[in-house]
PyMOL CGO cylinders between C-alpha atoms (Angstrom):
from pymol import cmd
from pymol.cgo import CYLINDER

trace = [
    CYLINDER, 0.01, -0.04, -0.02, 1.13, 3.50, -0.77, 0.3, 1, 1, 1, 1, 1, 1,
    CYLINDER, 1.13, 3.50, -0.77, -0.17, 6.33, 1.46, 0.3, 1, 1, 1, 1, 1, 1,
    CYLINDER, -0.17, 6.33, 1.46, 0.78, 9.73, 1.03, 0.3, 1, 1, 1, 1, 1, 1,
    CYLINDER, 0.78, 9.73, 1.03, -0.13, 13.03, -0.61, 0.3, 1, 1, 1, 1, 1, 1,
    CYLINDER, -0.13, 13.03, -0.61, 0.00, 13.66, -4.27, 0.3, 1, 1, 1, 1, 1, 1,
    CYLINDER, 0.00, 13.66, -4.27, 1.32, 17.01, -5.43, 0.3, 1, 1, 1, 1, 1, 1,
    CYLINDER, 1.32, 17.01, -5.43, 0.89, 17.64, -9.06, 0.3, 1, 1, 1, 1, 1, 1,
    CYLINDER, 0.89, 17.64, -9.06, -0.03, 19.91, -12.02, 0.3, 1, 1, 1, 1, 1, 1,
    CYLINDER, -0.03, 19.91, -12.02, -2.05, 19.03, -15.02, 0.3, 1, 1, 1, 1, 1, 1,
    CYLINDER, -2.05, 19.03, -15.02, -1.53, 21.31, -18.15, 0.3, 1, 1, 1, 1, 1, 1,
    CYLINDER, -1.53, 21.31, -18.15, -3.51, 20.83, -21.48, 0.3, 1, 1, 1, 1, 1, 1,
    CYLINDER, -3.51, 20.83, -21.48, -1.14, 20.87, -24.63, 0.3, 1, 1, 1, 1, 1, 1,
    CYLINDER, -1.14, 20.87, -24.63, -1.90, 20.69, -28.34, 0.3, 1, 1, 1, 1, 1, 1,
    CYLINDER, -1.90, 20.69, -28.34, 0.81, 18.01, -28.86, 0.3, 1, 1, 1, 1, 1, 1,
    CYLINDER, 0.81, 18.01, -28.86, 2.84, 15.73, -26.81, 0.3, 1, 1, 1, 1, 1, 1,
    CYLINDER, 2.84, 15.73, -26.81, 5.52, 15.28, -29.21, 0.3, 1, 1, 1, 1, 1, 1,
    CYLINDER, 5.52, 15.28, -29.21, 7.55, 18.59, -28.23, 0.3, 1, 1, 1, 1, 1, 1,
    CYLINDER, 7.55, 18.59, -28.23, 7.72, 17.56, -24.36, 0.3, 1, 1, 1, 1, 1, 1,
    CYLINDER, 7.72, 17.56, -24.36, 8.48, 13.97, -25.14, 0.3, 1, 1, 1, 1, 1, 1,
    CYLINDER, 8.48, 13.97, -25.14, 11.49, 15.32, -27.35, 0.3, 1, 1, 1, 1, 1, 1,
    CYLINDER, 11.49, 15.32, -27.35, 12.50, 17.53, -24.30, 0.3, 1, 1, 1, 1, 1, 1,
    CYLINDER, 12.50, 17.53, -24.30, 12.39, 14.70, -21.87, 0.3, 1, 1, 1, 1, 1, 1,
    CYLINDER, 12.39, 14.70, -21.87, 14.18, 12.36, -24.02, 0.3, 1, 1, 1, 1, 1, 1,
    CYLINDER, 14.18, 12.36, -24.02, 16.94, 14.96, -25.00, 0.3, 1, 1, 1, 1, 1, 1,
    CYLINDER, 16.94, 14.96, -25.00, 17.50, 15.97, -21.33, 0.3, 1, 1, 1, 1, 1, 1,
    CYLINDER, 17.50, 15.97, -21.33, 18.04, 12.41, -20.19, 0.3, 1, 1, 1, 1, 1, 1,
    CYLINDER, 18.04, 12.41, -20.19, 14.70, 11.79, -18.54, 0.3, 1, 1, 1, 1, 1, 1,
    CYLINDER, 14.70, 11.79, -18.54, 14.35, 8.02, -17.59, 0.3, 1, 1, 1, 1, 1, 1,
    CYLINDER, 14.35, 8.02, -17.59, 11.36, 6.25, -19.20, 0.3, 1, 1, 1, 1, 1, 1,
    CYLINDER, 11.36, 6.25, -19.20, 9.15, 4.56, -16.40, 0.3, 1, 1, 1, 1, 1, 1,
    CYLINDER, 9.15, 4.56, -16.40, 6.56, 3.08, -18.92, 0.3, 1, 1, 1, 1, 1, 1,
    CYLINDER, 6.56, 3.08, -18.92, 5.95, 2.56, -22.42, 0.3, 1, 1, 1, 1, 1, 1,
    CYLINDER, 5.95, 2.56, -22.42, 2.82, 4.11, -23.84, 0.3, 1, 1, 1, 1, 1, 1,
    CYLINDER, 2.82, 4.11, -23.84, -0.17, 2.11, -22.44, 0.3, 1, 1, 1, 1, 1, 1,
    CYLINDER, -0.17, 2.11, -22.44, -3.80, 2.28, -21.97, 0.3, 1, 1, 1, 1, 1, 1,
    CYLINDER, -3.80, 2.28, -21.97, -5.23, 3.13, -18.42, 0.3, 1, 1, 1, 1, 1, 1,
    CYLINDER, -5.23, 3.13, -18.42, -8.90, 2.19, -17.98, 0.3, 1, 1, 1, 1, 1, 1,
    CYLINDER, -8.90, 2.19, -17.98, -10.36, 3.86, -14.74, 0.3, 1, 1, 1, 1, 1, 1,
    CYLINDER, -10.36, 3.86, -14.74, -13.57, 3.63, -13.05, 0.3, 1, 1, 1, 1, 1, 1,
    CYLINDER, -13.57, 3.63, -13.05, -14.78, 5.91, -10.14, 0.3, 1, 1, 1, 1, 1, 1,
    CYLINDER, -14.78, 5.91, -10.14, -17.20, 4.61, -7.66, 0.3, 1, 1, 1, 1, 1, 1,
    CYLINDER, -17.20, 4.61, -7.66, -19.52, 6.30, -5.17, 0.3, 1, 1, 1, 1, 1, 1,
    CYLINDER, -19.52, 6.30, -5.17, -22.53, 5.32, -3.12, 0.3, 1, 1, 1, 1, 1, 1,
    CYLINDER, -22.53, 5.32, -3.12, -26.29, 5.87, -3.98, 0.3, 1, 1, 1, 1, 1, 1,
    CYLINDER, -26.29, 5.87, -3.98, -26.23, 9.31, -2.19, 0.3, 1, 1, 1, 1, 1, 1,
    CYLINDER, -26.23, 9.31, -2.19, -23.05, 10.62, -3.94, 0.3, 1, 1, 1, 1, 1, 1,
    CYLINDER, -23.05, 10.62, -3.94, -21.27, 11.12, -0.68, 0.3, 1, 1, 1, 1, 1, 1,
    CYLINDER, -21.27, 11.12, -0.68, -17.72, 10.87, -1.99, 0.3, 1, 1, 1, 1, 1, 1,
    CYLINDER, -17.72, 10.87, -1.99, -18.38, 13.33, -4.80, 0.3, 1, 1, 1, 1, 1, 1,
    CYLINDER, -18.38, 13.33, -4.80, -20.18, 15.77, -2.33, 0.3, 1, 1, 1, 1, 1, 1,
    CYLINDER, -20.18, 15.77, -2.33, -17.06, 15.44, -0.14, 0.3, 1, 1, 1, 1, 1, 1,
    CYLINDER, -17.06, 15.44, -0.14, -14.75, 16.12, -2.96, 0.3, 1, 1, 1, 1, 1, 1,
    CYLINDER, -14.75, 16.12, -2.96, -13.16, 12.58, -2.69, 0.3, 1, 1, 1, 1, 1, 1,
    CYLINDER, -13.16, 12.58, -2.69, -12.85, 9.80, -5.09, 0.3, 1, 1, 1, 1, 1, 1,
    CYLINDER, -12.85, 9.80, -5.09, -12.73, 6.05, -5.09, 0.3, 1, 1, 1, 1, 1, 1,
    CYLINDER, -12.73, 6.05, -5.09, -11.03, 4.68, -8.21, 0.3, 1, 1, 1, 1, 1, 1,
    CYLINDER, -11.03, 4.68, -8.21, -10.20, 1.33, -9.67, 0.3, 1, 1, 1, 1, 1, 1,
    CYLINDER, -10.20, 1.33, -9.67, -7.57, 1.50, -12.37, 0.3, 1, 1, 1, 1, 1, 1,
    CYLINDER, -7.57, 1.50, -12.37, -6.68, -1.33, -14.98, 0.3, 1, 1, 1, 1, 1, 1,
    CYLINDER, -6.68, -1.33, -14.98, -3.24, -0.67, -16.41, 0.3, 1, 1, 1, 1, 1, 1,
    CYLINDER, -3.24, -0.67, -16.41, -0.45, -2.82, -17.76, 0.3, 1, 1, 1, 1, 1, 1,
    CYLINDER, -0.45, -2.82, -17.76, -1.86, -6.02, -16.42, 0.3, 1, 1, 1, 1, 1, 1,
    CYLINDER, -1.86, -6.02, -16.42, -2.28, -4.63, -12.91, 0.3, 1, 1, 1, 1, 1, 1,
    CYLINDER, -2.28, -4.63, -12.91, -5.20, -3.23, -10.70, 0.3, 1, 1, 1, 1, 1, 1,
    CYLINDER, -5.20, -3.23, -10.70, -4.89, -0.32, -8.37, 0.3, 1, 1, 1, 1, 1, 1,
    CYLINDER, -4.89, -0.32, -8.37, -7.49, 0.78, -5.94, 0.3, 1, 1, 1, 1, 1, 1,
    CYLINDER, -7.49, 0.78, -5.94, -7.07, 4.51, -5.11, 0.3, 1, 1, 1, 1, 1, 1,
    CYLINDER, -7.07, 4.51, -5.11, -8.81, 6.75, -2.33, 0.3, 1, 1, 1, 1, 1, 1,
    CYLINDER, -8.81, 6.75, -2.33, -8.20, 10.57, -3.01, 0.3, 1, 1, 1, 1, 1, 1,
    CYLINDER, -8.20, 10.57, -3.01, -9.11, 13.15, -0.50, 0.3, 1, 1, 1, 1, 1, 1,
    CYLINDER, -9.11, 13.15, -0.50, -10.24, 16.65, -1.21, 0.3, 1, 1, 1, 1, 1, 1,
    CYLINDER, -10.24, 16.65, -1.21, -7.87, 18.75, -3.16, 0.3, 1, 1, 1, 1, 1, 1,
    CYLINDER, -7.87, 18.75, -3.16, -6.15, 22.14, -1.89, 0.3, 1, 1, 1, 1, 1, 1,
    CYLINDER, -6.15, 22.14, -1.89, -4.19, 24.39, -4.47, 0.3, 1, 1, 1, 1, 1, 1,
    CYLINDER, -4.19, 24.39, -4.47, -0.97, 26.45, -4.06, 0.3, 1, 1, 1, 1, 1, 1,
    CYLINDER, -0.97, 26.45, -4.06, -1.54, 28.50, -7.14, 0.3, 1, 1, 1, 1, 1, 1,
    CYLINDER, -1.54, 28.50, -7.14, -1.81, 25.93, -9.96, 0.3, 1, 1, 1, 1, 1, 1,
    CYLINDER, -1.81, 25.93, -9.96, -0.40, 22.99, -8.04, 0.3, 1, 1, 1, 1, 1, 1,
    CYLINDER, -0.40, 22.99, -8.04, -2.92, 20.69, -6.64, 0.3, 1, 1, 1, 1, 1, 1,
    CYLINDER, -2.92, 20.69, -6.64, -2.24, 18.57, -3.40, 0.3, 1, 1, 1, 1, 1, 1,
    CYLINDER, -2.24, 18.57, -3.40, -4.29, 15.91, -1.99, 0.3, 1, 1, 1, 1, 1, 1,
    CYLINDER, -4.29, 15.91, -1.99, -4.22, 12.94, 0.00, 0.3, 1, 1, 1, 1, 1, 1,
    CYLINDER, -4.22, 12.94, 0.00, -3.75, 9.58, -2.06, 0.3, 1, 1, 1, 1, 1, 1,
    CYLINDER, -3.75, 9.58, -2.06, -3.92, 6.03, -0.65, 0.3, 1, 1, 1, 1, 1, 1,
    CYLINDER, -3.92, 6.03, -0.65, -3.19, 3.23, -3.08, 0.3, 1, 1, 1, 1, 1, 1,
    CYLINDER, -3.19, 3.23, -3.08, -3.03, -0.41, -3.13, 0.3, 1, 1, 1, 1, 1, 1,
    CYLINDER, -3.03, -0.41, -3.13, -2.28, -2.92, -5.81, 0.3, 1, 1, 1, 1, 1, 1,
    CYLINDER, -2.28, -2.92, -5.81, -5.03, -5.68, -6.29, 0.3, 1, 1, 1, 1, 1, 1,
    CYLINDER, -5.03, -5.68, -6.29, -4.54, -8.98, -8.21, 0.3, 1, 1, 1, 1, 1, 1,
    CYLINDER, -4.54, -8.98, -8.21, -8.18, -8.97, -9.76, 0.3, 1, 1, 1, 1, 1, 1,
    CYLINDER, -8.18, -8.97, -9.76, -9.62, -5.54, -10.29, 0.3, 1, 1, 1, 1, 1, 1,
    CYLINDER, -9.62, -5.54, -10.29, -12.75, -7.08, -11.96, 0.3, 1, 1, 1, 1, 1, 1,
    CYLINDER, -12.75, -7.08, -11.96, -13.35, -8.92, -8.73, 0.3, 1, 1, 1, 1, 1, 1,
    CYLINDER, -13.35, -8.92, -8.73, -12.66, -5.80, -6.58, 0.3, 1, 1, 1, 1, 1, 1,
    CYLINDER, -12.66, -5.80, -6.58, -15.29, -3.92, -8.70, 0.3, 1, 1, 1, 1, 1, 1,
    CYLINDER, -15.29, -3.92, -8.70, -17.78, -6.56, -7.99, 0.3, 1, 1, 1, 1, 1, 1,
    CYLINDER, -17.78, -6.56, -7.99, -16.87, -6.48, -4.13, 0.3, 1, 1, 1, 1, 1, 1,
    CYLINDER, -16.87, -6.48, -4.13, -17.43, -2.61, -4.16, 0.3, 1, 1, 1, 1, 1, 1,
    CYLINDER, -17.43, -2.61, -4.16, -20.79, -3.14, -5.98, 0.3, 1, 1, 1, 1, 1, 1,
    CYLINDER, -20.79, -3.14, -5.98, -21.81, -5.59, -3.31, 0.3, 1, 1, 1, 1, 1, 1,
    CYLINDER, -21.81, -5.59, -3.31, -20.90, -3.07, -0.49, 0.3, 1, 1, 1, 1, 1, 1,
    CYLINDER, -20.90, -3.07, -0.49, -23.19, -0.60, -2.19, 0.3, 1, 1, 1, 1, 1, 1,
    CYLINDER, -23.19, -0.60, -2.19, -20.92, 1.32, -4.45, 0.3, 1, 1, 1, 1, 1, 1,
    CYLINDER, -20.92, 1.32, -4.45, -21.65, 1.93, -7.97, 0.3, 1, 1, 1, 1, 1, 1,
    CYLINDER, -21.65, 1.93, -7.97, -19.59, 2.70, -11.05, 0.3, 1, 1, 1, 1, 1, 1,
    CYLINDER, -19.59, 2.70, -11.05, -20.35, 6.23, -11.69, 0.3, 1, 1, 1, 1, 1, 1,
    CYLINDER, -20.35, 6.23, -11.69, -17.83, 7.35, -14.42, 0.3, 1, 1, 1, 1, 1, 1,
    CYLINDER, -17.83, 7.35, -14.42, -15.20, 5.60, -16.61, 0.3, 1, 1, 1, 1, 1, 1,
    CYLINDER, -15.20, 5.60, -16.61, -12.40, 7.34, -18.21, 0.3, 1, 1, 1, 1, 1, 1,
    CYLINDER, -12.40, 7.34, -18.21, -9.50, 6.24, -20.47, 0.3, 1, 1, 1, 1, 1, 1,
    CYLINDER, -9.50, 6.24, -20.47, -6.00, 7.67, -21.34, 0.3, 1, 1, 1, 1, 1, 1,
    CYLINDER, -6.00, 7.67, -21.34, -3.12, 6.61, -23.19, 0.3, 1, 1, 1, 1, 1, 1,
    CYLINDER, -3.12, 6.61, -23.19, -0.06, 7.33, -21.01, 0.3, 1, 1, 1, 1, 1, 1,
    CYLINDER, -0.06, 7.33, -21.01, 3.57, 7.47, -21.14, 0.3, 1, 1, 1, 1, 1, 1,
    CYLINDER, 3.57, 7.47, -21.14, 5.61, 8.10, -17.96, 0.3, 1, 1, 1, 1, 1, 1,
    CYLINDER, 5.61, 8.10, -17.96, 9.19, 9.49, -17.43, 0.3, 1, 1, 1, 1, 1, 1,
    CYLINDER, 9.19, 9.49, -17.43, 11.34, 10.40, -14.37, 0.3, 1, 1, 1, 1, 1, 1,
    CYLINDER, 11.34, 10.40, -14.37, 12.75, 13.93, -14.90, 0.3, 1, 1, 1, 1, 1, 1,
    CYLINDER, 12.75, 13.93, -14.90, 14.94, 14.85, -12.03, 0.3, 1, 1, 1, 1, 1, 1,
    CYLINDER, 14.94, 14.85, -12.03, 12.73, 14.47, -9.04, 0.3, 1, 1, 1, 1, 1, 1,
    CYLINDER, 12.73, 14.47, -9.04, 9.31, 14.42, -10.78, 0.3, 1, 1, 1, 1, 1, 1,
    CYLINDER, 9.31, 14.42, -10.78, 7.30, 11.92, -12.65, 0.3, 1, 1, 1, 1, 1, 1,
    CYLINDER, 7.30, 11.92, -12.65, 6.09, 13.43, -15.83, 0.3, 1, 1, 1, 1, 1, 1,
    CYLINDER, 6.09, 13.43, -15.83, 3.07, 11.68, -17.59, 0.3, 1, 1, 1, 1, 1, 1,
    CYLINDER, 3.07, 11.68, -17.59, 2.04, 12.28, -21.19, 0.3, 1, 1, 1, 1, 1, 1,
    CYLINDER, 2.04, 12.28, -21.19, -1.72, 11.62, -21.28, 0.3, 1, 1, 1, 1, 1, 1,
    CYLINDER, -1.72, 11.62, -21.28, -3.69, 11.39, -24.57, 0.3, 1, 1, 1, 1, 1, 1,
    CYLINDER, -3.69, 11.39, -24.57, -7.42, 11.24, -23.71, 0.3, 1, 1, 1, 1, 1, 1,
    CYLINDER, -7.42, 11.24, -23.71, -10.62, 11.58, -25.75, 0.3, 1, 1, 1, 1, 1, 1,
    CYLINDER, -10.62, 11.58, -25.75, -10.97, 15.16, -24.92, 0.3, 1, 1, 1, 1, 1, 1,
    CYLINDER, -10.97, 15.16, -24.92, -7.14, 16.24, -25.72, 0.3, 1, 1, 1, 1, 1, 1,
    CYLINDER, -7.14, 16.24, -25.72, -3.65, 15.82, -24.37, 0.3, 1, 1, 1, 1, 1, 1,
    CYLINDER, -3.65, 15.82, -24.37, -2.31, 16.71, -21.06, 0.3, 1, 1, 1, 1, 1, 1,
    CYLINDER, -2.31, 16.71, -21.06, 1.10, 16.80, -19.19, 0.3, 1, 1, 1, 1, 1, 1,
    CYLINDER, 1.10, 16.80, -19.19, 0.85, 15.72, -15.66, 0.3, 1, 1, 1, 1, 1, 1,
    CYLINDER, 0.85, 15.72, -15.66, 3.76, 16.51, -13.38, 0.3, 1, 1, 1, 1, 1, 1,
    CYLINDER, 3.76, 16.51, -13.38, 4.04, 14.96, -9.98, 0.3, 1, 1, 1, 1, 1, 1,
    CYLINDER, 4.04, 14.96, -9.98, 6.65, 15.87, -7.29, 0.3, 1, 1, 1, 1, 1, 1,
    CYLINDER, 6.65, 15.87, -7.29, 7.55, 18.45, -4.68, 0.3, 1, 1, 1, 1, 1, 1,
    CYLINDER, 7.55, 18.45, -4.68, 6.24, 22.00, -5.72, 0.3, 1, 1, 1, 1, 1, 1,
    CYLINDER, 6.24, 22.00, -5.72, 9.78, 23.36, -6.56, 0.3, 1, 1, 1, 1, 1, 1,
    CYLINDER, 9.78, 23.36, -6.56, 10.58, 20.49, -8.65, 0.3, 1, 1, 1, 1, 1, 1,
    CYLINDER, 10.58, 20.49, -8.65, 7.14, 20.85, -10.47, 0.3, 1, 1, 1, 1, 1, 1,
    CYLINDER, 7.14, 20.85, -10.47, 7.96, 24.35, -11.33, 0.3, 1, 1, 1, 1, 1, 1,
    CYLINDER, 7.96, 24.35, -11.33, 11.47, 23.46, -12.56, 0.3, 1, 1, 1, 1, 1, 1,
    CYLINDER, 11.47, 23.46, -12.56, 9.90, 20.82, -14.81, 0.3, 1, 1, 1, 1, 1, 1,
    CYLINDER, 9.90, 20.82, -14.81, 7.17, 23.10, -16.07, 0.3, 1, 1, 1, 1, 1, 1,
    CYLINDER, 7.17, 23.10, -16.07, 9.69, 25.70, -17.08, 0.3, 1, 1, 1, 1, 1, 1,
    CYLINDER, 9.69, 25.70, -17.08, 12.11, 23.09, -18.73, 0.3, 1, 1, 1, 1, 1, 1,
    CYLINDER, 12.11, 23.09, -18.73, 9.25, 21.56, -20.78, 0.3, 1, 1, 1, 1, 1, 1,
    CYLINDER, 9.25, 21.56, -20.78, 8.24, 25.08, -22.12, 0.3, 1, 1, 1, 1, 1, 1,
    CYLINDER, 8.24, 25.08, -22.12, 4.81, 24.87, -20.68, 0.3, 1, 1, 1, 1, 1, 1,
    CYLINDER, 4.81, 24.87, -20.68, 2.78, 27.76, -18.95, 0.3, 1, 1, 1, 1, 1, 1,
    CYLINDER, 2.78, 27.76, -18.95, 1.54, 26.94, -15.46, 0.3, 1, 1, 1, 1, 1, 1,
    CYLINDER, 1.54, 26.94, -15.46, -1.02, 29.64, -15.92, 0.3, 1, 1, 1, 1, 1, 1,
    CYLINDER, -1.02, 29.64, -15.92, -2.80, 27.15, -18.35, 0.3, 1, 1, 1, 1, 1, 1,
    CYLINDER, -2.80, 27.15, -18.35, -2.99, 24.40, -15.62, 0.3, 1, 1, 1, 1, 1, 1,
    CYLINDER, -2.99, 24.40, -15.62, -6.39, 22.43, -15.30, 0.3, 1, 1, 1, 1, 1, 1,
    CYLINDER, -6.39, 22.43, -15.30, -7.59, 22.59, -11.74, 0.3, 1, 1, 1, 1, 1, 1,
    CYLINDER, -7.59, 22.59, -11.74, -10.09, 19.73, -12.44, 0.3, 1, 1, 1, 1, 1, 1,
    CYLINDER, -10.09, 19.73, -12.44, -9.80, 16.14, -12.51, 0.3, 1, 1, 1, 1, 1, 1,
    CYLINDER, -9.80, 16.14, -12.51, -10.37, 14.22, -15.68, 0.3, 1, 1, 1, 1, 1, 1,
    CYLINDER, -10.37, 14.22, -15.68, -13.88, 13.60, -14.50, 0.3, 1, 1, 1, 1, 1, 1,
    CYLINDER, -13.88, 13.60, -14.50, -14.58, 17.34, -13.95, 0.3, 1, 1, 1, 1, 1, 1,
    CYLINDER, -14.58, 17.34, -13.95, -12.82, 18.28, -17.27, 0.3, 1, 1, 1, 1, 1, 1,
    CYLINDER, -12.82, 18.28, -17.27, -15.11, 15.90, -19.28, 0.3, 1, 1, 1, 1, 1, 1,
    CYLINDER, -15.11, 15.90, -19.28, -18.19, 16.98, -17.40, 0.3, 1, 1, 1, 1, 1, 1,
    CYLINDER, -18.19, 16.98, -17.40, -17.42, 20.50, -18.59, 0.3, 1, 1, 1, 1, 1, 1,
    CYLINDER, -17.42, 20.50, -18.59, -16.70, 19.20, -22.17, 0.3, 1, 1, 1, 1, 1, 1,
    CYLINDER, -16.70, 19.20, -22.17, -20.16, 17.41, -22.25, 0.3, 1, 1, 1, 1, 1, 1,
    CYLINDER, -20.16, 17.41, -22.25, -21.86, 20.63, -21.16, 0.3, 1, 1, 1, 1, 1, 1,
    CYLINDER, -21.86, 20.63, -21.16, -20.41, 22.07, -24.26, 0.3, 1, 1, 1, 1, 1, 1,
    CYLINDER, -20.41, 22.07, -24.26, -21.06, 19.16, -26.62, 0.3, 1, 1, 1, 1, 1, 1,
    CYLINDER, -21.06, 19.16, -26.62, -24.00, 17.03, -25.61, 0.3, 1, 1, 1, 1, 1, 1,
    CYLINDER, -24.00, 17.03, -25.61, -23.11, 14.46, -28.33, 0.3, 1, 1, 1, 1, 1, 1,
    CYLINDER, -23.11, 14.46, -28.33, -20.26, 13.08, -26.16, 0.3, 1, 1, 1, 1, 1, 1,
    CYLINDER, -20.26, 13.08, -26.16, -20.87, 9.83, -24.43, 0.3, 1, 1, 1, 1, 1, 1,
    CYLINDER, -20.87, 9.83, -24.43, -21.45, 9.71, -20.80, 0.3, 1, 1, 1, 1, 1, 1,
    CYLINDER, -21.45, 9.71, -20.80, -18.01, 8.23, -20.15, 0.3, 1, 1, 1, 1, 1, 1,
    CYLINDER, -18.01, 8.23, -20.15, -14.76, 9.43, -21.31, 0.3, 1, 1, 1, 1, 1, 1,
    CYLINDER, -14.76, 9.43, -21.31, -13.54, 6.43, -23.40, 0.3, 1, 1, 1, 1, 1, 1,
    CYLINDER, -13.54, 6.43, -23.40, -11.92, 5.88, -26.74, 0.3, 1, 1, 1, 1, 1, 1,
    CYLINDER, -11.92, 5.88, -26.74, -14.74, 4.84, -29.03, 0.3, 1, 1, 1, 1, 1, 1,
    CYLINDER, -14.74, 4.84, -29.03, -12.75, 2.50, -31.19, 0.3, 1, 1, 1, 1, 1, 1,
    CYLINDER, -12.75, 2.50, -31.19, -11.60, 0.27, -28.22, 0.3, 1, 1, 1, 1, 1, 1,
    CYLINDER, -11.60, 0.27, -28.22, -13.50, -3.07, -27.30, 0.3, 1, 1, 1, 1, 1, 1,
    CYLINDER, -13.50, -3.07, -27.30, -15.17, -2.67, -23.78, 0.3, 1, 1, 1, 1, 1, 1,
]
cmd.load_cgo(trace, "trace")
C-alpha cells in the first residue's frame, strides 16, 4: 500500500511530441511505454464521495489493478495537493464486484493513453485522452515548477479539475459526447 499526498499539476497541450522530445533529449528516464489506462470512479447511491470532493477509483493498466482513494484537493496556485492512498490488487474486476456488493456503483469511466518519465525529482506523464492531451507532473512544488519551465509549459494554463471534471465541462459544451470519457474504437 502506498499512502501519502500527491502534489501535481496538469496542463493541457496541443501536442505531446515537443514535451516528449525535451524529456528524451534531457536524459529523462522512461518509466513506462505508452499504455492504455482504464479507470472507474465509484460512489454510493447518495453521492457522498463526490459531495465531499473525494474519489474512489479502480484502475486497470499494464496488467495490474490499483485501488485508489483521493481526499479533497487544495491548491498552491496551479499546483494541486491531496491525500492519495493506493493499493495494488490482483483482480480489479473482482474488486469492482466487491465494491458493488458493498453498495458502491460505477459512476464514471475514463481512459487515457499514458507514457511516463522520471525527470529529476518528478514523474512526468504524457496523457492522450478522448478530450485532448495533457502533461501531468508529480513531485514537490519546487521541482514541479522547474519541470514546467524546462518543458516550455505555462503553469497559468493548468487545469484545476480532475479528468472527470474536465469531461463534465466538455459534455456541457457538446451534448453528443458519451456519458463516459472512453475511446470509441476500443472494445469494452
